C-alpha positions as CSV (number, residue, x, y, z in Angstrom):
1,L,-165.7,5.1,24.2
2,L,-163.0,4.8,27.5
3,F,-165.1,7.5,29.3
4,V,-168.7,5.0,28.8
5,L,-166.7,1.7,29.3
6,G,-165.3,3.0,32.4
7,T,-168.6,4.4,33.5
8,V,-170.2,0.7,32.8
9,S,-167.3,-1.1,34.8
10,C,-167.8,1.7,37.8
11,T,-170.9,2.2,38.4
12,L,-172.9,-0.9,36.9
13,F,-170.0,-3.7,37.8
14,L,-168.3,-2.0,40.2
15,A,-164.4,-1.2,39.8
16,V,-161.7,-3.8,39.8
17,N,-158.3,-2.7,40.5
18,S,-155.0,-3.4,38.2
19,L,-153.6,-6.7,38.4
20,Y,-150.5,-5.6,39.2
21,S,-148.5,-3.4,41.5
22,A,-145.1,-1.7,42.2
23,S,-144.1,-4.2,44.3
24,D,-143.9,-6.5,41.3
25,D,-141.5,-7.6,39.0
26,V,-143.8,-7.6,36.2
27,I,-143.7,-3.9,34.6
28,E,-146.9,-1.8,34.3
29,L,-147.1,-0.4,30.5
30,T,-149.0,2.5,29.5
31,P,-149.5,4.3,26.5
32,T,-147.1,6.8,28.0
33,N,-144.2,4.5,28.6
34,F,-144.8,2.0,25.9
35,N,-142.8,3.0,23.0
36,K,-140.0,4.0,25.8
37,E,-140.1,0.9,28.0
38,V,-141.1,-2.0,24.6
39,I,-140.1,-0.3,21.4
40,Q,-137.2,1.4,21.8
41,S,-135.8,-1.4,24.2
42,E,-133.0,-3.6,23.1
43,S,-134.3,-6.4,25.8
44,L,-136.6,-9.2,24.9
45,W,-140.5,-8.5,26.4
46,L,-142.9,-10.5,27.0
47,V,-146.3,-8.2,27.2
48,E,-149.6,-9.2,28.8
49,F,-153.0,-7.8,27.2
50,Y,-155.3,-8.0,30.1
51,A,-158.7,-6.6,31.5
52,P,-158.8,-6.7,35.4
53,W,-162.7,-8.1,35.0
54,C,-161.6,-11.2,32.8
55,G,-161.5,-14.9,34.9
56,H,-158.5,-16.5,32.8
57,C,-156.3,-13.1,33.4
58,Q,-157.4,-13.4,36.8
59,R,-155.9,-17.0,37.0
60,L,-152.9,-16.2,34.8
61,T,-151.9,-13.0,37.1
62,P,-150.0,-15.4,40.0
63,E,-148.1,-17.6,37.1
64,W,-147.1,-14.2,35.3
65,K,-145.5,-12.8,38.4
66,K,-143.5,-15.8,39.3
67,A,-142.6,-16.4,35.7
68,A,-141.3,-12.2,35.8
69,T,-139.4,-12.9,39.0
70,A,-137.8,-15.9,37.3
71,L,-136.8,-13.9,34.2
72,K,-135.5,-10.9,36.3
73,G,-132.0,-9.3,34.5
74,V,-132.6,-12.1,31.4
75,V,-136.2,-11.1,29.8
76,K,-138.3,-8.5,30.4
77,V,-142.1,-9.3,31.3
78,G,-145.1,-6.5,31.3
79,A,-148.6,-6.2,31.6
80,V,-150.9,-3.7,29.9
81,D,-154.3,-3.2,31.2
82,A,-156.2,-3.3,28.0
83,D,-159.7,-2.7,29.2
84,K,-158.3,0.9,30.8
85,H,-156.0,1.3,27.6
86,Q,-157.9,0.3,25.0
87,S,-156.0,2.4,22.4
88,L,-153.1,0.4,23.4
89,G,-154.8,-2.9,23.4
90,G,-156.1,-2.1,19.6
91,Q,-152.9,-0.9,18.2
92,Y,-152.2,-4.6,18.4
93,G,-155.0,-6.3,17.4
94,V,-156.2,-7.7,21.2
95,R,-159.7,-9.1,20.4
96,G,-159.8,-11.0,23.7
97,F,-158.1,-11.6,27.3
98,P,-155.5,-12.4,28.2
99,T,-153.4,-11.9,24.8
100,I,-150.1,-12.5,25.1
101,K,-147.6,-10.6,22.7
102,I,-143.6,-11.5,22.4
103,F,-141.5,-8.4,21.4
104,G,-137.8,-9.8,19.9
105,A,-135.5,-7.8,17.8
106,N,-138.4,-6.7,15.4
107,K,-140.7,-4.7,17.9
108,N,-142.7,-4.1,14.8
109,K,-143.5,-7.0,14.4
110,A,-144.5,-8.6,17.6
111,E,-145.4,-12.2,17.9
112,D,-148.7,-14.4,19.3
113,Y,-147.6,-16.4,22.4
114,Q,-149.9,-19.7,21.7
115,G,-148.0,-21.9,24.9
116,G,-149.7,-22.8,27.8
117,R,-150.6,-20.5,31.2
118,T,-148.1,-22.0,33.8
119,S,-144.9,-20.2,34.6
120,D,-142.7,-22.9,33.1
121,A,-144.5,-22.9,29.9
122,I,-143.9,-18.7,29.8
123,V,-140.3,-19.2,30.8
124,D,-139.7,-21.8,28.5
125,A,-141.2,-19.9,25.6
126,A,-138.9,-16.6,26.9
127,L,-136.0,-18.4,26.8
128,S,-136.5,-20.4,23.2
129,A,-137.3,-16.8,21.5
130,L,-134.3,-15.0,23.5
131,R,-132.4,-17.9,22.1
132,S,-133.3,-17.2,18.3
133,L,-132.7,-13.6,18.9
134,V,-129.5,-14.3,20.1
135,K,-128.0,-16.7,17.8
136,D,-129.6,-14.3,14.7
137,R,-127.6,-11.4,15.8
138,L,-124.5,-13.6,16.4
139,S,-125.5,-15.1,12.2
140,G,-125.6,-11.0,11.7
141,R,-129.2,-11.8,10.6
142,S,-130.4,-8.6,13.3
143,G,-128.2,-5.9,14.7
144,G,-131.4,-5.5,17.1
145,Y,-134.0,-3.2,17.2
146,S,-133.3,0.5,15.7
147,S,-136.4,2.9,15.5
148,G,-137.6,3.7,11.7
149,K,-135.8,7.1,11.5
150,Q,-132.5,5.7,12.4
151,S,-132.8,3.0,9.9
152,R,-134.1,5.5,7.0
153,E,-130.8,7.7,7.9
154,S,-128.6,5.0,7.4
155,G,-130.6,4.1,4.0
156,G,-131.9,0.8,5.6
157,G,-135.6,1.9,5.2
158,D,-138.2,-0.3,4.3
159,K,-141.4,1.4,2.1
160,R,-142.7,-2.2,0.6
161,D,-145.9,-1.5,2.4
162,V,-146.9,2.1,1.5
163,I,-148.7,1.8,-1.8
164,E,-147.2,4.7,-4.0
165,L,-150.4,6.1,-6.3
166,T,-150.4,8.5,-9.3
167,D,-152.7,10.5,-11.5
168,D,-153.0,7.4,-13.4
169,S,-153.7,4.9,-10.2
170,F,-154.9,6.5,-8.0
171,D,-158.9,6.2,-9.4
172,K,-158.5,2.1,-9.9
173,N,-157.3,1.4,-6.7
174,V,-159.0,3.7,-3.9
175,I,-162.1,5.2,-5.4
176,N,-164.9,2.6,-4.9
177,S,-162.4,-0.2,-3.0
178,D,-164.2,-1.8,-0.4
179,D,-160.8,-1.5,1.5
180,V,-160.0,1.8,3.7
181,W,-157.0,4.1,2.7
182,M,-155.2,6.2,4.2
183,V,-153.1,8.9,1.8
184,E,-150.5,11.2,2.5
185,F,-149.7,13.6,0.3
186,Y,-146.2,14.8,0.1
187,A,-143.4,16.9,-1.5
188,P,-140.1,15.5,-1.8
189,W,-138.5,19.0,-0.3
190,C,-140.7,19.0,2.4
191,G,-138.6,18.2,6.1
192,H,-141.9,17.4,7.7
193,C,-142.5,15.0,5.0
194,K,-138.9,13.5,6.0
195,N,-139.8,13.4,9.3
196,L,-143.0,11.3,9.0
197,E,-141.3,9.2,6.2
198,P,-139.9,6.2,8.5
199,E,-143.1,6.8,11.1
200,W,-145.8,6.0,7.8
201,A,-143.7,2.9,6.7
202,A,-143.1,1.3,9.8
203,A,-147.2,1.8,10.2
204,A,-148.2,0.2,6.9
205,T,-146.3,-2.6,7.8
206,E,-147.7,-2.9,10.8
207,V,-151.2,-2.2,9.6
208,K,-151.4,-4.3,6.7
209,E,-150.6,-7.0,9.4
210,Q,-153.4,-6.2,11.5
211,T,-156.3,-5.8,9.7
212,K,-155.0,-8.3,6.7
213,G,-154.7,-5.5,4.4
214,K,-158.2,-4.3,4.9
215,V,-156.8,-0.7,5.6
216,K,-153.9,0.9,3.3
217,L,-151.5,3.2,3.7
218,A,-150.4,4.8,0.6
219,A,-148.6,7.8,-0.7
220,V,-148.6,10.3,-3.3
221,D,-146.3,12.4,-4.9
222,A,-148.1,15.9,-5.0
223,T,-145.4,17.7,-6.9
224,V,-145.7,15.1,-10.0
225,N,-149.5,14.1,-9.7
226,Q,-151.1,17.6,-9.8
227,M,-154.5,16.6,-11.0
228,L,-154.7,14.5,-7.7
229,T,-153.4,17.9,-5.9
230,G,-155.9,20.3,-7.8
231,R,-159.0,17.5,-7.5
232,Y,-158.2,17.2,-2.9
233,G,-157.2,21.0,-2.6
234,I,-154.0,20.2,-1.2
235,R,-152.3,23.6,0.0
236,G,-149.8,22.2,2.9
237,F,-147.1,19.1,3.2
238,P,-147.5,16.5,4.3
239,T,-151.4,16.2,4.5
240,I,-153.3,13.1,5.0
241,K,-156.7,12.3,4.4
242,I,-158.8,9.2,4.5
243,F,-161.0,7.6,1.7
244,Q,-163.7,4.9,2.3
245,K,-165.9,3.9,0.1
246,G,-169.7,5.6,0.2
247,E,-168.1,8.8,1.7
248,D,-166.1,12.1,0.8
249,P,-162.6,12.1,2.1
250,V,-161.7,12.9,5.5
251,D,-158.7,15.2,6.9
252,Y,-156.8,13.2,9.2
253,D,-155.6,15.1,12.0
254,G,-154.1,12.8,14.6
255,G,-150.4,12.7,15.5
256,R,-147.6,11.6,13.2
257,T,-146.0,9.1,15.0
258,R,-146.2,5.6,14.1
259,S,-148.4,4.5,17.0
260,D,-150.8,7.0,16.5
261,I,-151.4,6.6,12.8
262,V,-151.4,2.8,13.6
263,S,-154.3,3.6,16.3
264,R,-156.4,5.6,13.7
265,A,-156.4,2.7,11.5
266,L,-157.6,0.4,13.6
267,D,-160.3,2.4,14.6
268,L,-161.4,3.1,10.6
269,F,-160.8,-1.0,10.8
270,S,-163.4,-1.5,13.7
271,D,-165.9,0.6,11.9
272,N,-165.9,-1.2,8.7
273,A,-165.1,-4.6,10.6
274,P,-167.7,-7.7,11.0
275,P,-170.2,-7.6,13.8
276,P,-169.2,-10.0,16.8
277,E,-170.3,-13.6,15.9
278,L,-174.0,-14.5,17.5
279,L,-173.9,-18.0,18.6
280,E,-176.3,-20.8,19.7
281,I,-176.0,-22.1,23.0
282,I,-175.7,-25.8,22.4
283,S,-172.9,-26.9,24.5
284,E,-171.6,-25.6,28.2
285,D,-168.4,-24.5,26.4
286,V,-170.4,-22.2,24.0
287,L,-171.3,-20.4,26.8
288,K,-168.4,-20.5,28.9
289,N,-166.0,-19.6,26.7
290,T,-167.8,-16.5,25.4
291,C,-169.3,-15.4,28.1
292,D,-165.7,-15.4,30.5
293,A,-164.0,-13.8,27.3
294,H,-166.2,-10.6,27.4
295,Q,-167.2,-8.2,29.9
296,L,-170.8,-8.6,29.1
297,C,-172.5,-11.6,27.3
298,I,-175.8,-10.8,25.5
299,I,-178.1,-13.9,26.0
300,S,-181.6,-14.0,23.9
301,V,-183.9,-16.7,24.4
302,L,-186.3,-17.1,21.5
303,P,-189.5,-19.0,21.0
304,H,-189.7,-22.6,20.3
305,I,-189.6,-23.3,16.8
306,L,-193.0,-24.5,16.3
307,D,-194.2,-21.0,17.4
308,T,-192.2,-18.6,15.0
309,G,-191.4,-21.0,11.9
310,A,-187.8,-20.4,10.7
311,S,-188.8,-16.6,9.0
312,G,-189.9,-15.3,12.6
313,R,-187.0,-17.1,14.5
314,N,-184.5,-15.3,11.5
315,S,-186.4,-11.4,12.3
316,Y,-185.4,-12.1,15.8
317,L,-182.0,-13.3,14.9
318,D,-181.3,-10.1,12.4
319,V,-182.4,-7.9,15.2
320,M,-179.5,-9.5,17.3
321,L,-177.1,-9.0,13.9
322,K,-178.0,-5.5,13.8
323,M,-177.2,-4.4,17.8
324,A,-174.3,-6.5,17.5
325,E,-173.0,-4.4,14.7
326,K,-174.1,-1.2,16.3
327,Y,-172.2,-2.3,19.7
328,K,-169.5,-4.0,18.1
329,K,-166.8,-1.8,19.3
330,K,-167.6,-2.5,23.3
331,M,-166.6,-6.0,22.5
332,W,-169.5,-8.2,23.8
333,G,-170.1,-11.8,23.6
334,W,-173.3,-12.5,22.0
335,L,-175.3,-15.9,22.2
336,W,-179.1,-17.2,21.7
337,T,-181.0,-20.3,22.6
338,E,-184.4,-21.9,22.5
339,A,-187.0,-21.5,24.8
340,G,-187.1,-25.0,26.8
341,A,-183.5,-25.8,25.5
342,Q,-181.9,-24.5,28.4
343,S,-184.5,-24.5,31.2
344,D,-181.9,-24.5,34.2
345,L,-180.4,-21.1,32.6
346,E,-183.9,-19.5,32.1
347,S,-184.6,-20.0,35.6
348,S,-181.6,-18.7,36.6
349,L,-182.4,-15.4,34.8
350,G,-185.6,-15.6,36.0
351,I,-187.4,-16.0,32.6
352,G,-188.2,-19.7,32.6
353,G,-191.6,-20.4,30.7
354,F,-193.1,-17.1,29.4
355,G,-192.4,-14.1,28.2
356,Y,-190.3,-14.9,24.7
357,P,-188.6,-13.5,23.6
358,A,-186.4,-12.6,26.5
359,M,-183.0,-11.0,26.5
360,A,-180.5,-10.8,29.5
361,A,-176.7,-9.0,29.7
362,I,-174.7,-11.0,32.0
363,N,-171.1,-10.1,33.5
364,A,-169.6,-13.6,34.3
365,R,-167.3,-11.9,36.7
366,K,-169.8,-10.8,39.1
367,M,-172.4,-13.0,38.2
368,K,-174.9,-10.4,37.8
369,F,-177.6,-9.6,35.3
370,A,-180.0,-7.0,33.7
371,L,-183.1,-8.1,31.8
372,L,-184.4,-6.6,28.8
373,K,-187.9,-4.9,30.1
374,G,-189.2,-3.2,26.4
375,S,-189.8,-4.9,23.5
376,F,-187.9,-7.5,21.5
377,S,-187.0,-5.1,18.6
378,E,-184.6,-2.6,17.4
379,Q,-185.6,0.4,19.4
380,G,-186.1,-1.7,22.6
381,I,-182.9,-3.9,22.5
382,N,-181.2,-0.1,21.7
383,E,-182.6,1.8,24.8
384,F,-181.8,-1.1,27.0
385,L,-178.1,-1.5,26.0
386,R,-177.6,2.2,25.6
387,E,-178.6,2.1,29.3
388,L,-176.4,-0.5,30.5
389,S,-173.5,1.4,28.2
390,V,-174.3,4.9,30.6
391,G,-174.1,2.6,34.0
392,R,-178.2,2.3,34.7
393,G,-180.6,0.0,34.6
394,S,-181.3,-2.6,37.4
395,T,-179.4,-5.8,37.9
396,A,-179.7,-8.8,39.9
397,P,-177.5,-11.6,41.3
398,V,-177.6,-14.8,39.1
399,A,-179.3,-17.7,41.2
400,G,-177.3,-20.0,42.8
401,G,-174.0,-17.6,41.9
402,A,-172.7,-19.5,39.2
403,F,-174.2,-20.7,35.6
404,P,-176.0,-23.7,35.9
405,K,-175.7,-27.0,33.9
406,I,-176.1,-26.5,30.2
407,H,-177.6,-29.1,28.1
408,S,-175.9,-30.4,24.7
409,V,-178.3,-29.6,22.0
410,E,-178.4,-30.2,18.7
411,P,-177.8,-26.5,16.3
412,W,-180.6,-25.5,14.4
413,D,-180.8,-26.7,10.9
414,G,-182.2,-23.8,9.9
415,K,-185.6,-25.4,9.0
416,D,-189.3,-24.6,10.5
417,G,-190.2,-27.5,13.2
418,E,-191.8,-30.5,13.2
419,L,-194.4,-31.7,15.5
420,P,-193.5,-35.2,16.7
421,V,-195.3,-38.2,14.8
422,E,-198.5,-39.9,16.8
423,D,-198.9,-43.3,16.2
424,D,-202.7,-43.5,14.2
425,I,-205.6,-44.9,16.4
426,D,-207.8,-47.3,14.6
427,L,-211.3,-46.6,15.7
428,S,-212.9,-48.7,12.7
429,D,-214.8,-50.9,15.6
430,V,-215.7,-47.9,17.8
431,D,-219.9,-47.8,17.6
432,L,-220.2,-44.1,18.1
433,D,-223.8,-44.2,18.4
434,D,-223.4,-46.1,21.7
435,W,-221.7,-43.0,23.4
436,D,-223.4,-41.1,25.9
437,K,-224.4,-37.8,23.9
438,D,-223.5,-36.3,27.2
439,E,-220.2,-36.9,26.9
440,L,-219.7,-35.4,23.5
C-alpha cells in the first residue's frame, strides 16, 4: 500500500517534500523514533499528523513552527508525515489532515486538539495541558509516564480491557460476532507470555478507544481451557489468532510490541470499516472541505433525474458506493452532482452538456484531474481507479486553475423527478378547419 500511494504521489501528481526540516524547532517523528521520543518521554508533547499535499497542513506549517520555537524547552512539538508513515497515522486513528494530538502523562491515551490553528492558540492549549499535568503530579494523581512493563512489575498493571475467555464463554462471545477478535493463548509459566502481557494490556486499551470496541483483544489460559487448546491446535505459547465473522481463524505473526499490535488491529478495523461517505455537492463547502482534506476526490456527474428516475440514479450511486468500499484504504473523498446543477464545475472538467454519467478524479492541491474514459460500471471505474493508483492515466489542469463557482442547491429528495407544470391552453375558440392544411 505504501508503495502504491508513493507511486501516485511521485508519478501522477509529483512528490512533495516534508513541510519541516532539521533547522526547525519542530521535531520530525517517524515509526523509528516515535516510541523513544514521545511514548517513553516524561515531557508533554504536541504532535501534528500531516500530509505534504494537504492545503490546510501547508497553511498550518508557519504557525506550528512559531509555536515550537516559543515552547522550546517547555513543551515538545513534533510532526509526523502521515502520508509517508501511514502505519503511524493509522495507529492513532488519523482519518484527515492535519490532526493534532496531545500526549500528556498517560502516553497511551493521547487527546485530540480541537483549538485554533494560530501559534497563539496552540501555545495557550499547550500551557493549559502542561498546567493540568503538573497539578496532577502535585496532587499525586499521576507520577508521569512509565512503560507498561515497569508498571506490571510494580503491581500497577491494568488488564481491564483484555477480555478473559474460557471454554464456556468463547463461542458465545467470539464465534459469529460482528466484531474482530485478536485472541492470545498463553500459559502462566511462559516467560514470553509474561513479556507480552503489559504490551497486550496497553494495546487492548488503545485499540478499544481507536476502534470504539469493534476490535477486541482477549486472552485464554491454554493450560486450563483444554477444549480450545485442542480445537485450535495450540502447540506453543503465546499463540495469537485473529477471528473474523464467516472466516477461518488466522495466526497473527506480527511484532509483539504495543505499537505492532495496535497497527495490525487498526488494519483489521479499516478492512471492516464502512466505506467513505458519498456526498452530494449541494454547496461550495461540501466540495472544498472534501477535496482539500483528501489526496484525491472522485466526482461523478449523474444524468438528470428526469432521464433516469430514482431507480436509475440509485443504481449509479450503488456503483459508486461499491467502488468507495473497494478503495476505502486510499482515503479518497467521494462526491456526486446532477447534470446541469453545477454547470461551471462541469465546464472546468471538460464534461459539460453530454456524456452522462461522467466521472473525474481531482487533485485539489495540483488542480489537475483525470477523466473516466471507459464505461460508468464497476469494471470501468475499477480499471480507471486502478490506473490512477499505479501512476498511469492522462491528466489535465482544471480550467482556470481553481474550482469555479459552486451553486447552492437543494439536496435530492430520493424521489423521481417531476416535469414542470405548464399552464393549460384553452383551444375551444380556435376553428381548426380554418388552418392552412400545409401548416399542419
